[in-house]
VOBA-1610 file (N, C-alpha, C; in pm, whole numbers, padded with zeros to 5 digits, always signed):
BEGIN
Unk+08384+01743+03516Unk+08257+01749+03451Unk+08162+01844+03520Unk+08170+01848+03650Unk+08082+01937+03720Unk+08116+02082+03692Unk+08241+02110+03660Unk+08279+02247+03625Unk+08217+02288+03494Unk+08204+02193+03400Unk+08144+02223+03270Unk+07997+02258+03286Unk+07931+02189+03380Unk+07790+02215+03401Unk+07771+02354+03459Unk+07862+02389+03551Unk+07850+02520+03612Unk+07875+02629+03511Unk+07971+02611+03425Unk+07998+02713+03324Unk+07885+02721+03224Unk+07821+02604+03194Unk+07708+02606+03100Unk+07591+02683+03159Unk+07566+02664+03290Unk+07455+02734+03354Unk+07484+02883+03362Unk+07608+02918+03390Unk+07642+03059+03401Unk+07633+03129+03266Unk+07673+03062+03162Unk+07664+03122+03030Unk+07522+03131+02983Unk+07441+03033+03022Unk+07302+03036+02978Unk+07225+03145+03048Unk+07267+03179+03172Unk+07199+03287+03241Unk+07230+03419+03174Unk+07345+03431+03122Unk+07382+03553+03054Unk+07306+03569+02925Unk+07285+03461+02854Unk+07218+03471+02725Unk+07067+03469+02737Unk+07015+03428+02853Unk+06871+03425+02872Unk+06809+03292+02838Unk+06888+03195+02809Unk+06835+03062+02777Unk+06857+02976+02899Unk+06751+02915+02947Unk+06763+02830+03065Unk+06780+02687+03022Unk+06882+02627+03068Unk+06908+02486+03040Unk+06898+02415+03173Unk+06813+02318+03181Unk+06798+02248+03308Unk+06861+02112+03300Unk+06884+02059+03414Unk+06940+01925+03418Unk+06830+01827+03382Unk+06870+01708+03343Unk+06772+01605+03305Unk+06693+01562+03427Unk+06564+01568+03415Unk+06473+01522+03520Unk+06375+01423+03458Unk+06323+01335+03541Unk+06226+01239+03490Unk+06093+01310+03466Unk+06032+01289+03351Unk+05906+01358+03320Unk+05791+01307+03408Unk+05701+01395+03443Unk+05581+01360+03521Unk+05466+01341+03423Unk+05403+01222+03430Unk+05291+01191+03339Unk+05161+01243+03399Unk+05088+01315+03321Unk+04957+01364+03364Unk+04850+01302+03278Unk+04731+01284+03334Unk+04618+01226+03257Unk+04555+01335+03173Unk+04527+01297+03053Unk+04457+01390+02964Unk+04307+01378+02987Unk+04237+01484+02973Unk+04092+01483+02986Unk+04032+01409+02867Unk+03928+01328+02894Unk+03864+01252+02786Unk+03787+01347+02695Unk+03804+01324+02568Unk+03730+01404+02470Unk+03589+01347+02459Unk+03489+01430+02446Unk+03354+01377+02427Unk+03344+01311+02290Unk+03280+01192+02287Unk+03264+01120+02161Unk+03116+01095+02135Unk+03085+01063+02013Unk+02948+01033+01975Unk+02914+00889+02011Unk+03011+00808+02039Unk+02988+00667+02071Unk+02984+00654+02222Unk+02879+00588+02270Unk+02871+00565+02413Unk+02866+00415+02436Unk+02895+00375+02554Unk+02892+00232+02585Unk+02748+00185+02586Unk+02726+00067+02531Unk+02591+00013+02518Unk+02562-00081+02634Unk+02441-00074+02682Unk+02395-00165+02786Unk+02323-00280+02718Unk+02307-00389+02789Unk+02242-00506+02733Unk+02097-00475+02694Unk+02028-00396+02776Unk+01889-00362+02743Unk+01880-00282+02614Unk+01980-00195+02591Unk+01980-00115+02469Unk+01994-00204+02346Unk+02078-00307+02356Unk+02097-00397+02243Unk+01969-00475+02214Unk+01904-00527+02319Unk+01780-00602+02297Unk+01672-00513+02239Unk+01663-00389+02287Unk+01564-00295+02235Unk+01591-00266+02087Unk+01718-00251+02051Unk+01753-00226+01911Unk+01717-00345+01823Unk+01741-00468+01872Unk+01703-00587+01797Unk+01552-00593+01779Unk+01476-00567+01887Unk+01330-00570+01878Unk+01279-00467+01777Unk+01333-00347+01782Unk+01289-00243+01688Unk+01323-00281+01544Unk+01440-00340+01524Unk+01480-00382+01389Unk+01387-00490+01336Unk+01357-00590+01418Unk+01268-00697+01374Unk+01125-00648+01355Unk+01079-00553+01437Unk+00946-00496+01418Unk+00938-00423+01284Unk+01042-00344+01253Unk+01042-00275+01124Unk+01044-00374+01009Unk+01124-00483+01022Unk+01131-00585+00917Unk+00995-00650+00898Unk+00929-00689+01008Unk+00799-00754+00999Unk+00696-00661+00936Unk+00693-00534+00979Unk+00597-00439+00922Unk+00622-00417+00774Unk+00748-00402+00736Unk+00779-00383+00594Unk+00740-00506+00513Unk+00765-00625+00567Unk+00732-00748+00497Unk+00581-00763+00481Unk+00505-00733+00589Unk+00359-00740+00580Unk+00305-00637+00482Unk+00361-00519+00482Unk+00315-00417+00387Unk+00346-00455+00244Unk+00454-00531+00224Unk+00489-00578+00091Unk+00390-00684+00044Unk+00355-00778+00135Unk+00263-00885+00098Unk+00118-00839+00093Unk+00079-00755+00189Unk-00059-00711+00200Unk-00065-00558+00199Unk-00049-00497+00083Unk-00053-00350+00080Unk-00193-00300+00113Unk-00197-00188+00183Unk-00325-00129+00220Unk-00371-00033+00111Unk-00495-00050+00063Unk-00546+00049-00032Unk-00558+00185+00036Unk-00554+00287-00041Unk-00554+00423+00015Unk-00681+00454+00093Unk-00796+00402+00050Unk-00918+00431+00124Unk-00930+00351+00252Unk-00855+00242+00265Unk-00858+00163+00388Unk-00770+00224+00496Unk-00678+00307+00459Unk-00591+00370+00558Unk-00673+00464+00646Unk-00767+00533+00586Unk-00848+00627+00662Unk-00958+00558+00741Unk-01009+00447+00690Unk-01118+00376+00754Unk-01074+00234+00783Unk-01030+00204+00905Unk-00983+00068+00936Unk-01096-00033+00928Unk-01060-00157+00900Unk-01158-00263+00891Unk-01218-00292+01029Unk-01345-00327+01034Unk-01404-00360+01164Unk-01345-00490+01218Unk-01346-00501+01349Unk-01293-00619+01414Unk-01387-00736+01391Unk-01334-00852+01357Unk-01415-00969+01330Unk-01424-01053+01456Unk-01546-01086+01496Unk-01566-01171+01613Unk-01587-01313+01568Unk-01520-01405+01634Unk-01541-01547+01609Unk-01578-01608+01744Unk-01690-01678+01752Unk-01731-01731+01882Unk-01636-01840+01931Unk-01612-01839+02062Unk-01532-01945+02123Unk-01616-02071+02127Unk-01554-02185+02096Unk-01628-02311+02083Unk-01562-02418+02170Unk-01646-02496+02239Unk-01602-02616+02311Unk-01671-02735+02247Unk-01595-02842+02224Unk-01652-02964+02167Unk-01624-03077+02266Unk-01732-03132+02321Unk-01719-03238+02422Unk-01754-03372+02357Unk-01669-03472+02378Unk-01692-03606+02325Unk-01757-03689+02435Unk-01886-03713+02419Unk-01957-03798+02514Unk-01970-03938+02452Unk-02024-04032+02523Unk-02026-04170+02473Unk-02105-04185+02343Unk-02226-04132+02342Unk-02314-04154+02227Unk-02323-04034+02134Unk-02273-03919+02178Unk-02284-03799+02095Unk-02174-03699+02128Unk-02171-03592+02050Unk-02083-03478+02075Unk-02170-03363+02122Unk-02116-03281+02212Unk-02187-03161+02255Unk-02098-03042+02220Unk-02148-02956+02133Unk-02075-02836+02092Unk-02139-02716+02159Unk-02057-02638+02230Unk-02105-02515+02293Unk-02030-02398+02232Unk-02105-02295+02193Unk-02045-02176+02131Unk-02100-02052+02200Unk-02011-01959+02232Unk-02054-01833+02293Unk-02109-01741+02185Unk-02234-01700+02203Unk-02302-01618+02103Unk-02373-01501+02170Unk-02303-01414+02243Unk-02374-01304+02310Unk-02430-01205+02210Unk-02552-01164+02233Unk-02616-01065+02147Unk-02681-01122+02023Unk-02674-01253+02002Unk-02735-01315+01884Unk-02872-01371+01920Unk-02964-01357+01826Unk-03096-01418+01840Unk-03095-01546+01757Unk-03190-01636+01787Unk-03189-01763+01714Unk-03218-01743+01566Unk-03287-01633+01531Unk-03313-01605+01389Unk-03185-01560+01316Unk-03087-01513+01393Unk-02964-01461+01333Unk-02861-01570+01306Unk-02886-01694+01353Unk-02787-01802+01345Unk-02830-01904+01241Unk-02734-01948+01162Unk-02759-02053+01063Unk-02659-02165+01087Unk-02709-02289+01096Unk-02624-02406+01124Unk-02640-02504+01009Unk-02527-02546+00952Unk-02525-02648+00847Unk-02438-02764+00897Unk-02499-02883+00898Unk-02428-03001+00949Unk-02397-03095+00834Unk-02275-03144+00834Unk-02232-03250+00742Unk-02196-03369+00828Unk-02172-03483+00768Unk-02144-03600+00851Unk-02008-03591+00922Unk-01917-03507+00876Unk-01786-03497+00941Unk-01751-03356+00988Unk-01848-03264+00989Unk-01820-03128+01033Unk-01947-03047+01048Unk-01933-02932+01111Unk-02047-02843+01134Unk-02005-02700+01101Unk-02096-02628+01038Unk-02071-02491+00994Unk-02171-02399+01063Unk-02119-02295+01130Unk-02206-02201+01202Unk-02180-02061+01146Unk-02285-01992+01105Unk-02274-01854+01059Unk-02378-01771+01132Unk-02348-01643+01147Unk-02442-01557+01216Unk-02423-01412+01179Unk-02531-01337+01190Unk-02529-01194+01164Unk-02610-01125+01272Unk-02552-01022+01330Unk-02622-00946+01432Unk-02582-00800+01422Unk-02657-00719+01490Unk-02624-00576+01492Unk-02736-00494+01435Unk-02703-00370+01410Unk-02801-00274+01361Unk-02790-00263+01211Unk-02904-00273+01147Unk-02907-00260+01002Unk-02969-00125+00969Unk-02891-00041+00906Unk-02938+00093+00870Unk-03003+00087+00733Unk-03131+00064+00731Unk-03200+00053+00603Unk-03270+00183+00565Unk-03293+00270+00661Unk-03363+00395+00631Unk-03260+00500+00592Unk-03264+00541+00467Unk-03168+00639+00418Unk-03217+00782+00432Unk-03343+00798+00470Unk-03397+00933+00480Unk-03360+01002+00611Unk-03302+00928+00706Unk-03262+00988+00833Unk-03124+01050+00820Unk-03107+01165+00884Unk-02978+01236+00878Unk-02897+01203+01003Unk-02817+01098+00995Unk-02732+01059+01107Unk-02609+01149+01113Unk-02572+01186+01231Unk-02447+01259+01251Unk-02334+01161+01277Unk-02367+01054+01349Unk-02266+00954+01383Unk-02332+00816+01379Unk-02264+00717+01317Unk-02311+00579+01313Unk-02198+00490+01367Unk-02211+00446+01491Unk-02108+00361+01550Unk-02155+00217+01569Unk-02286+00197+01572Unk-02337+00061+01587Unk-02331-00005+01450Unk-02268-00119+01445Unk-02246-00183+01316Unk-02308-00322+01313Unk-02319-00374+01195Unk-02366-00510+01174Unk-02244-00601+01173Unk-02248-00707+01253Unk-02137-00800+01260Unk-02181-00936+01212Unk-02089-01005+01149Unk-02118-01141+01104Unk-01994-01227+01128Unk-02014-01357+01130Unk-01902-01449+01149Unk-01931-01578+01075Unk-01826-01657+01060Unk-01834-01790+01000Unk-01739-01879+01079Unk-01787-01996+01117Unk-01703-02088+01193Unk-01732-02229+01146Unk-01625-02306+01116Unk-01638-02446+01076Unk-01559-02529+01175Unk-01622-02637+01225Unk-01557-02725+01321Unk-01557-02867+01264Unk-01437-02926+01254Unk-01425-03066+01211Unk-01466-03157+01324Unk-01537-03264+01289Unk-01578-03363+01389Unk-01493-03488+01371Unk-01449-03551+01480Unk-01362-03669+01467Unk-01434-03795+01419Unk-01568-03799+01432Unk-01646-03914+01386Unk-01768-03865+01309Unk-01825-03954+01230Unk-01946-03919+01155Unk-02065-03910+01249Unk-02158-03816+01217Unk-02276-03795+01301Unk-02403-03820+01220Unk-02511-03842+01293Unk-02642-03859+01230Unk-02700-03720+01206Unk-02703-03679+01082Unk-02743-03543+01045Unk-02889-03516+01081Unk-02976-03617+01068Unk-03119-03598+01091Unk-03154-03579+01238Unk-03066-03616+01330Unk-03098-03612+01473Unk-03024-03501+01549Unk-02970-03406+01478Unk-02896-03297+01543Unk-02994-03197+01602Unk-02969-03155+01726Unk-03054-03057+01795Unk-02969-02937+01835Unk-03029-02817+01830Unk-02960-02694+01870Unk-03050-02613+01961Unk-02987-02548+02061Unk-03063-02466+02156Unk-02978-02345+02191Unk-03041-02227+02194Unk-02972-02103+02231Unk-03033-02052+02360Unk-02949-02042+02464Unk-02998-01998+02594Unk-02892-01912+02661Unk-02929-01788+02697Unk-02839-01695+02765Unk-02708-01671+02690Unk-02716-01662+02559Unk-02598-01631+02478Unk-02506-01749+02454Unk-02548-01871+02491Unk-02467-01991+02466Unk-02547-02084+02375Unk-02486-02117+02262Unk-02548-02209+02167Unk-02499-02350+02199Unk-02593-02443+02221Unk-02558-02583+02248Unk-02613-02668+02135Unk-02525-02745+02073Unk-02565-02832+01963Unk-02529-02975+02002Unk-02630-03064+02000Unk-02609-03205+02029Unk-02598-03278+01897Unk-02486-03349+01879Unk-02457-03419+01754Unk-02444-03569+01782Unk-02550-03648+01761Unk-02541-03793+01788Unk-02447-03862+01689Unk-02367-03953+01741Unk-02271-04026+01657Unk-02345-04133+01577Unk-02294-04162+01455Unk-02354-04266+01372Unk-02327-04403+01435Unk-02204-04433+01458Unk-02167-04560+01518Unk-02069-04529+01631Unk-02117-04519+01753Unk-02027-04490+01863Unk-01919-04597+01874Unk-01797-04554+01888Unk-01687-04648+01900Unk-01693-04711+02039Unk-01680-04841+02041Unk-01684-04910+02168Unk-01545-04909+02232Unk-01546-04896+02363Unk-01422-04895+02439Unk-01410-05024+02516Unk-01289-05071+02529Unk-01263-05191+02607Unk-01147-05162+02699Unk-01167-05186+02826Unk-01063-05161+02923Unk-00972-05283+02931Unk-00843-05256+02925Unk-00744-05364+02930Unk-00659-05345+03053Unk-00639-05453+03127Unk-00553-05446+03244Unk-00410-05483+03206Unk-00317-05418+03269Unk-00175-05442+03243Unk-00129-05560+03329Unk-00061-05657+03266Unk-00014-05775+03339Unk+00129-05757+03385
//
């Protein structure tokens, strides 16, 4: 058999065709082709979810509350609502509301036996039309606030005081609920 191999090699040299003996192939790594898909990080996935939900919420709000064309150019002014604290004292309620920049003439209070309504208007009122303003940034602001009361109050004895931008309203209770302390046996 070895003679046949030698004769095959000798004949192949004459013809110009090289025949080699069987060898084990060497595996080489191929270079990675660039792809459009890249591995995703966890932060990328969360960011994509946030962006998707933001777009969904914006589209849904625009569907329910479409903006008129003239409102797009002129955004609505910010509405201020005063912060309110309601304290339950033994014989009355004390309501405190932050009202910076309001005068007592600008505030209107309406009391019902189970709630109180506070409205106010402040700011600059441009009543003179003969002046040529270049810019008007000071605006008139108003608010409305209703607070439910847990008990009925005496409407005739309600007092209000405005001092240093804090409105204090004393609301006497009609029939203060009596408390009784019970000891655990």
